[in-house]
C-alpha positions in Angstrom: -0.1 -0.4 -0.3 1.4 3.4 -1.1 1.8 5.5 2.3 0.7 8.1 0.4 -2.6 6.3 0.2 -6.4 8.5 1.5 -6.7 6.8 4.3 -10.6 7.4 3.9 -11.0 5.9 0.4 -8.8 3.1 2.2 -11.2 1.8 4.7 -14.8 2.6 2.5 -12.7 0.7 0.4 -12.2 -2.5 3.1 -16.1 -1.3 4.2 -16.8 -2.4 0.5 -14.9 -5.6 0.0 -16.1 -7.2 3.4 -19.5 -6.0 4.4 -21.5 -9.1 5.1 -18.2 -9.8 7.2 -18.7 -6.8 9.0 -22.6 -6.9 9.2 -22.1 -10.5 11.0 -19.5 -8.9 13.4 -22.1 -6.1 14.4 -25.1 -8.3 14.7 -25.3 -8.3 18.5 -26.0 -4.6 19.8 -27.2 -5.3 23.3 -23.8 -3.7 24.3 -24.8 -0.9 22.7 -28.9 -0.1 23.4 -28.4 1.6 27.0 -26.4 4.7 25.1 -29.6 4.6 22.6 -32.0 4.6 25.0 -30.2 7.4 26.7 -29.8 9.2 22.9 -33.9 8.6 22.2 -34.4 10.4 25.9 -32.3 13.5 25.1 -33.0 13.8 21.7 -37.1 15.4 20.5 -39.4 12.6 20.9 -40.1 11.6 17.0 -37.5 13.5 15.7 -35.1 13.0 12.8 -31.8 11.6 13.5 -28.9 11.1 11.0 -27.1 7.8 11.5 -23.4 8.5 10.1 -21.5 5.9 9.8 -24.6 3.4 9.9 -23.0 0.3 8.5 -25.3 -2.6 7.6 -27.9 -0.2 9.9 -28.3 -1.9 12.9 -28.4 1.0 15.1 -30.6 2.7 12.6 -33.4 0.0 13.0 -32.9 0.2 16.3 -33.1 4.0 16.8 -36.3 3.8 14.8 -37.6 1.1 17.2 -37.1 3.6 19.8 -39.2 5.9 18.4 -36.8 8.1 15.9 -37.1 8.6 11.8 -33.6 7.1 11.6 -32.1 8.1 8.4 -29.0 5.8 7.9 -25.7 7.2 5.8 -22.7 5.8 4.7 -19.9 6.1 2.6 -19.9 2.4 1.2 -22.7 1.3 -0.7 -22.5 -2.1 0.5 -22.5 -0.8 3.3 -26.2 1.2 2.2 -27.7 -1.9 0.9 -27.0 -3.8 3.8 -29.1 -1.4 5.7 -31.9 -2.0 4.0 -32.9 -5.2 5.2 -33.5 -4.1 8.3 -34.8 0.0 7.5 -37.6 0.4 5.2 -37.1 3.5 2.6 -34.0 4.8 1.1 -30.5 5.3 2.4 -28.2 7.9 1.7 -24.3 7.2 0.4 -22.5 10.1 1.4 -19.1 11.4 2.6 -19.4 12.6 6.7 -17.1 15.5 5.7 -19.5 16.8 3.4 -23.2 16.3 4.1 -25.9 16.2 1.1 -28.7 18.0 3.6 -29.6 21.0 4.1 -28.9 23.4 7.4 -31.0 22.3 10.4 -32.2 19.3 8.6 -32.3 16.7 11.7 -33.5 17.1 15.2 -30.6 14.3 16.3 -27.6 13.2 15.1 -26.1 9.9 16.0 -22.1 9.1 14.9 -21.2 5.9 16.5 -17.8 4.7 15.9 -17.7 5.7 12.6 -15.9 9.3 13.0 -13.0 7.3 14.4 -12.1 6.2 10.5 -11.5 10.1 9.5 -7.7 11.7 10.4 -7.7 14.0 13.0 -6.8 17.1 10.6 -9.9 16.2 9.2 -12.8 15.5 12.5 -13.3 19.1 12.6 -14.7 19.6 8.9 -17.5 16.4 9.8 -18.0 18.3 13.2 -19.0 21.5 12.1 -21.3 19.5 8.8 -22.9 18.5 12.2 -23.4 21.5 14.0 -24.8 22.4 10.2 -27.7 19.5 9.9 -28.6 19.8 13.5 -31.5 22.4 14.4 -30.9 24.6 17.5 -30.8 22.2 20.2 -30.6 19.2 19.0 -28.3 16.1 20.4 -25.1 14.5 18.5 -23.8 11.0 19.9 -20.3 9.8 19.1 -18.7 6.9 20.2 -14.8 7.0 19.7 -12.1 4.8 20.6 -9.2 5.9 23.4 -5.7 6.0 22.3 -3.2 8.2 20.5 -2.9 6.3 16.8 -3.3 8.2 13.3 -3.1 5.6 11.2 -3.8 3.0 8.7 -3.6 -0.3 10.2 -4.8 -4.3 9.4 -4.9 -7.7 11.3 -5.4 -5.0 14.9 -6.6 -8.2 17.3 -10.1 -8.0 18.4 -11.0 -6.7 15.1 -13.6 -7.2 12.5 -11.7 -8.2 9.8 -8.3 -7.7 8.8 -8.3 -5.2 6.0 -6.4 -1.9 6.5 -8.6 0.9 7.5 -7.4 3.9 9.1 -8.4 4.4 12.8 -8.0 7.8 14.6 -8.3 7.7 18.5 -8.4 10.1 21.4 -8.0 10.7 24.9 -11.2 11.9 26.6 -9.4 15.6 27.2 -8.5 15.8 23.8 -12.3 14.7 21.7 -13.9 16.7 24.1 -12.5 20.1 23.1 -13.3 18.4 19.4 -16.6 19.3 20.3 -16.3 22.2 21.8 -14.6 24.3 19.8 -16.6 24.1 17.1 -19.6 25.1 19.2 -20.9 22.1 20.7 -22.4 22.2 24.3 -21.4 18.4 25.9 -23.7 17.1 27.9 -21.4 14.3 29.2 -18.7 12.4 28.2 -17.4 9.6 29.2 -14.4 7.2 29.3 -13.7 3.7 29.8 -10.8 1.8 28.7 -11.6 1.7 25.6 -14.0 3.6 24.5 -15.1 7.6 24.7 -19.6 8.0 24.7 -20.4 11.8 24.2 -23.6 13.0 24.7 -23.3 17.3 23.3 -25.9 19.7 22.0 -26.3 22.3 19.3 -27.0 25.7 21.0 
């Protein structure tokens, strides 16, 4: 692999090639259900939610079960095709750095383990886009991995598949600064040994 390869293209290509394998890996979402329930508590009842990096659509379906009008979006076409199994209606293929929606389109945005595939120098553009498409008072959830890496990697222990993907990992204060800097108000942000879970609000 060339060291000049675009990390986002590399990652998207890997998800295109391994979509079914990844869908099987993510089939059990019981561990994330408490955060979906918390998200639904904070969000406008029945509100429109954008699921950024929806993957096979399992979280999108669970958001819909929680009473939210969820829209699945992913950069990988193979993932959006899989998402139609779980979510009726259309899916959206798009890059999170350039969301194809008008301003104030959504009441909430869900980004579970998706923004960690953006290089640290690019994540701010995505956060600004999320701010733009959220209505005032809208809720934003992100799950990020703990660490300091900012590189393409493969064969990581416990990974869903071995193809190369880009990962950016953060310490808690570093990630909170990425959210607060563009203008979000952090409601709560907690770190475990491996994950950071953040709920924030657009003023």
